[in-house]
C-alpha positions in Angstrom: -37.5 -56.0 9.7 -40.8 -57.8 10.5 -43.8 -56.8 12.7 -46.5 -58.9 14.4 -50.1 -58.1 13.8 -52.5 -60.5 15.8 -56.1 -60.8 14.5 -58.7 -62.9 16.1 -62.4 -63.6 15.3 -64.8 -63.5 18.3 -68.4 -64.4 19.1 -69.9 -62.2 21.6 -67.9 -59.9 23.5 -64.4 -59.2 22.1 -63.1 -58.1 25.5 -62.8 -61.7 26.7 -60.3 -62.2 23.6 -58.0 -59.2 24.1 -55.7 -61.0 26.6 -55.2 -63.9 24.4 -54.6 -61.5 21.3 -52.0 -59.8 23.4 -50.3 -62.9 24.3 -50.0 -63.7 20.6 -47.7 -60.5 20.1 -45.7 -61.6 23.2 -47.4 -59.8 25.9 -47.4 -56.4 27.5 -45.5 -57.0 30.5 -42.7 -54.5 29.7 -45.3 -51.7 29.4 -47.6 -53.0 32.0 -45.8 -51.8 35.4 -46.6 -50.2 38.5 -44.2 -47.2 37.5 -46.0 -46.2 34.5 -49.3 -44.5 33.8 -51.3 -45.6 30.7 -52.9 -43.2 28.3 -55.7 -44.7 26.0 -55.9 -42.3 23.1 -59.5 -43.1 21.9 -60.9 -41.8 18.8 -64.5 -40.2 19.0 -65.3 -37.4 16.2 -68.9 -37.1 18.0 -70.2 -38.2 21.3 -73.5 -38.7 19.5 -72.4 -41.1 16.9 -71.3 -44.8 17.3 -68.2 -45.0 15.1 -65.7 -45.4 18.1 -64.1 -47.9 20.2 -66.7 -49.6 22.2 -67.2 -49.3 26.0 -66.3 -52.8 26.7 -63.3 -53.0 24.2 -61.7 -50.0 26.2 -62.7 -51.5 29.6 -60.8 -54.5 28.5 -57.8 -52.6 27.5 -57.8 -50.8 30.9 -58.1 -54.4 32.6 -55.2 -55.5 30.9 -53.1 -52.8 32.3 -53.9 -54.2 35.9 -50.5 -52.9 37.2 -50.7 -49.0 36.0 -51.3 -46.5 38.7 -53.3 -44.7 36.5 -55.4 -44.8 33.1 -56.3 -41.6 31.3 -58.8 -41.8 28.6 -57.7 -38.9 26.4 -59.1 -36.9 23.9 -59.2 -33.3 22.5 -61.7 -30.6 21.9 -62.9 -30.1 18.0 -65.8 -28.2 16.8 -68.4 -30.7 17.7 -67.7 -30.5 21.5 -64.9 -30.5 24.2 -62.9 -33.5 24.6 -64.7 -33.9 28.4 -68.2 -33.9 26.5 -67.1 -36.6 24.0 -65.4 -38.9 26.7 -68.8 -39.1 28.3 -69.2 -42.1 26.1 -67.0 -44.1 28.5 -68.4 -42.4 31.6 -69.4 -46.0 33.0 -65.6 -46.7 33.4 -64.6 -43.7 35.4 -63.0 -44.5 38.8 -60.2 -43.2 40.9 -57.9 -45.0 38.5 -59.5 -44.5 35.2 -59.9 -40.8 34.6 -61.1 -38.8 31.5 -58.5 -36.5 30.2 -59.0 -33.7 28.0 -55.8 -33.0 26.0 -57.0 -29.2 25.2 -57.3 -28.4 28.6 -54.0 -29.3 30.1 -52.0 -26.5 31.7 -48.8 -28.6 31.7 -47.7 -28.9 28.0 -44.6 -29.6 26.1 -43.9 -27.0 23.1 -43.1 -29.1 19.9 -42.8 -28.3 16.0 -45.7 -29.9 14.0 -46.0 -29.4 10.4 -43.6 -26.3 10.5 -45.8 -24.8 13.4 -45.1 -24.8 17.0 -47.8 -26.2 19.3 -48.2 -27.4 22.9 -48.9 -31.0 23.4 -50.1 -32.3 26.7 -47.6 -33.6 29.1 -49.3 -37.0 29.6 -48.6 -38.1 25.9 -44.8 -38.2 26.6 -42.6 -40.9 28.2 -42.5 -42.5 30.6 -46.4 -43.0 30.1 -47.5 -45.8 27.9 -49.7 -44.8 24.8 -52.3 -47.2 23.7 -53.8 -46.0 20.4 -57.4 -47.5 19.9 -59.6 -47.1 16.9 -62.4 -48.8 14.6 -62.0 -50.6 11.2 -63.1 -48.5 8.6 -63.3 -47.7 4.8 -61.6 -44.5 5.0 -58.5 -42.9 2.9 -57.3 -41.0 5.9 -57.1 -44.2 8.1 -57.9 -45.0 11.5 -55.0 -46.1 14.3 -52.6 -43.2 12.8 -55.5 -40.7 12.2 -56.3 -41.1 15.4 -53.0 -39.1 16.6 -54.8 -36.0 15.0 -56.7 -35.7 18.3 -53.2 -35.3 20.2 -53.2 -31.5 19.2 -55.2 -29.4 21.2 -56.9 -26.9 19.0 -60.7 -27.3 18.2 -60.0 -25.9 14.9 -58.2 -28.8 13.2 -59.6 -28.7 9.6 -56.9 -26.1 8.5 -54.3 -29.0 9.2 -55.9 -31.6 6.9 -53.8 -30.4 3.8 -50.8 -31.2 5.8 -52.1 -34.3 7.6 -49.4 -36.8 6.7 -46.7 -34.7 7.8 -48.3 -33.6 11.0 -49.5 -37.2 12.1 -45.7 -38.4 11.5 -44.5 -35.4 13.4 -46.9 -36.0 16.4 -45.6 -39.7 16.3 -42.1 -38.7 16.4 -42.6 -35.9 18.9 -44.3 -38.4 21.5 -41.9 -41.1 20.7 -44.5 -43.3 19.1 -47.1 -45.5 20.2 -46.6 -48.5 22.5 -49.8 -50.5 21.5 -52.5 -50.5 18.9 -55.9 -52.0 19.1 -58.1 -51.9 16.1 -61.8 -52.6 17.1 -63.2 -54.6 14.0 -66.6 -55.5 15.6 -67.8 -53.6 12.5 -66.5 -52.3 9.4 -67.5 -48.7 9.1 -68.0 -46.4 6.3 -65.6 -43.5 6.5 -66.9 -41.2 9.8 -70.4 -42.2 9.1 -72.9 -44.6 11.2 -73.3 -47.0 8.2 -71.5 -50.5 9.4 -71.5 -53.9 8.7 -70.6 -56.8 11.1 -66.7 -57.9 11.0 -66.3 -59.3 14.8 -62.5 -59.3 14.6 -59.7 -57.6 16.6 -56.3 -56.6 15.4 -53.8 -55.7 17.7 -50.0 -55.0 17.3 -46.9 -53.1 18.9 -46.4 -51.4 15.4 -49.0 -48.9 14.6 -48.0 -48.6 10.8 -48.6 -52.6 10.6 -51.9 -52.7 11.9 -52.9 -49.7 10.1 -51.8 -51.5 7.1 -53.6 -54.8 7.7 -56.8 -52.8 8.6 -56.4 -50.9 5.4 -56.2 -54.3 3.4 -59.3 -55.6 5.2 -61.2 -52.4 4.6 -60.6 -52.8 0.7 -58.3 -49.9 0.4 -54.4 -50.1 -1.0 -51.7 -49.1 1.8 -49.4 -48.1 -0.8 -51.8 -45.2 -2.0 -52.5 -44.1 1.5 -50.4 -40.8 1.9 -50.3 -41.3 5.7 -48.9 -44.7 5.9 -46.4 -43.7 3.1 -45.2 -40.5 5.3 -44.6 -43.1 8.2 -42.6 -45.5 6.1 -40.7 -42.6 4.5 -39.4 -41.9 7.9 -39.0 -45.7 9.0 -41.7 -45.5 11.7 -42.9 -48.9 10.9 -43.7 -51.6 8.7 -46.1 -50.9 5.8 -45.2 -54.1 3.6 -47.7 -56.8 4.1 -44.9 -59.3 3.0 -43.0 -58.3 6.0 -46.0 -58.3 8.6 -46.3 -61.7 10.5 -49.9 -62.3 10.7 -50.9 -64.3 13.9 -54.1 -66.0 14.7 -56.7 -65.8 12.2 -54.7 -65.5 8.8 -55.3 -62.6 6.3 -56.0 -65.1 3.3 -59.0 -66.6 5.3 -60.2 -63.0 5.7 -59.9 -61.7 2.4 -63.1 -63.5 0.8 -65.0 -62.3 4.2 -63.7 -58.7 4.1 -64.6 -58.5 0.1 -68.1 -59.5 1.1 -68.3 -57.1 3.8 -67.1 -54.1 1.7 -69.8 -55.3 -1.0 -72.5 -55.1 1.9 -71.4 -51.9 3.1 -71.4 -50.2 -0.4 -74.8 -51.6 -0.9 -76.0 -50.3 2.5 -74.3 -46.8 2.0 -76.4 -46.5 -1.0 -79.4 -47.5 0.8 -78.7 -45.0 3.5 -78.7 -42.6 0.6 -75.2 -42.3 -0.7 -73.1 -39.2 -0.5 -75.1 -36.8 -2.8 -78.4 -37.3 -0.9 -76.7 -36.5 2.4 -75.2 -33.5 1.6 -77.9 -31.0 2.4 -78.6 -32.7 5.7 -74.7 -32.6 6.3 -74.5 -29.0 5.8 -77.3 -28.5 7.7 -75.6 -30.5 10.6 -72.3 -28.4 10.1 -74.4 -25.3 10.5 -75.9 -26.7 13.7 -72.6 -27.7 15.3 -71.2 -24.2 14.8 -69.0 -25.0 11.8 -69.9 -21.5 10.0 -70.4 -19.7 13.3 -68.0 -16.2 13.3 -65.3 -15.7 13.6 -65.0 -18.6 11.0 -65.9 -17.9 7.5 -65.7 -20.9 5.6 -65.0 -21.4 1.8 -66.4 -23.9 -0.4 -62.9 -25.7 0.0 -63.3 -25.7 3.7 -66.9 -27.5 3.4 -65.4 -30.3 0.9 -62.8 -31.2 3.6 -65.3 -31.2 6.3 -67.2 -33.7 4.1 -63.9 -35.7 3.3 -63.2 -35.8 7.3 -66.7 -37.5 7.4 -65.8 -40.1 4.8 -68.1 -38.5 2.2 -66.8 -38.4 -1.1 -67.5 -35.2 -3.1 -65.4 -36.1 -6.3 -66.9 -34.7 -9.4 -69.8 -33.3 -7.5 -68.1 -30.2 -5.6 -70.6 -27.7 -7.8 -73.4 -29.2 -6.0 -72.2 -28.2 -2.8 -71.9 -24.7 -4.0 -75.6 -25.1 -4.9 -76.6 -26.6 -1.7 -74.7 -23.5 0.1 -76.5 -21.1 -1.9 -80.0 -22.4 -1.1 -79.0 -22.2 2.5 -78.0 -18.5 2.0 -81.6 -17.9 0.4 -83.2 -19.7 3.2 -81.5 -17.5 5.6 -79.6 -20.1 7.2 -76.0 -19.0 6.1 -74.7 -15.6 5.2 -72.3 -15.1 2.1 -70.1 -12.8 0.4 -67.7 -13.0 -2.8 -64.1 -12.3 -2.0 -61.2 -12.0 -4.2 -60.7 -16.0 -3.7 -64.2 -17.0 -3.9 -67.5 -17.3 -1.8 -67.2 -17.6 2.0 -70.3 -18.3 4.3 -71.0 -17.8 7.8 -73.5 -17.6 10.7 -73.5 -15.1 13.3 
């Protein structure tokens, strides 16, 4: 089995190139119909950050589905805010046809089993609706396009599912009967979930979410064979993850390898200039406090904090003790409360 991934380099507005890229993979006439509404699952961790698909590209996606009766821009709640708040990034696009949709606020849901737990998923995620998955090109071990499915689950308290993330994401994919179109915004190469980026000016599009995730990982300097999310999807035969079985159309992958290597070098340098992980741990913990991560009834362990860092693309490998020290300093300053329980220290705010 092979899958097609179209890659195109662009100058200026990537939206002008999207129809051309879609034609490269055979077009979307089968999913651009008057009978099927379209759900665009955007990926946005915080409405205060820029690491999400651009407004102009989401507009271009909406314009390409010109026959669809309704286009829902969809996101769920998280501890940084409601889905409705975070969708305001694209508010200039809202019309009677293009509407924001908070997946956490839907009263019409379907009960499914995900990672061994029963949950309710919004009815708009299911067929016959068309699902478009769009996210950014980034150096992030948890990925981009496939990781974006994490936002389908309605609970704002998602951190506890990080330990079962590969299984959860594959379960979501199977429950909603897959993704119809994946659009990776490669305007920039981003560092994890941070705002550190370097220009790449490319678009990656595929009907196979696993294939576009695989190609994106390679361009981000990652190894797909070591990505547990990709490997879980491959184990279930949910897509193509062997680059030898992926047909690259448009700009060749080989021609981009040197460029992507150079971009990764620039990104690491910029990340270090930005302060790197260690020097941003204290302000990151301060932001977690400000955004309610520690607020009761939540009591957070050090492992919870490490996972929150990793969710932002901040590696703590070999330095988790420093996080403990930083938390202790916040307790001394009165920013956090803490108590040592049987399983270790826990931290909270009231």
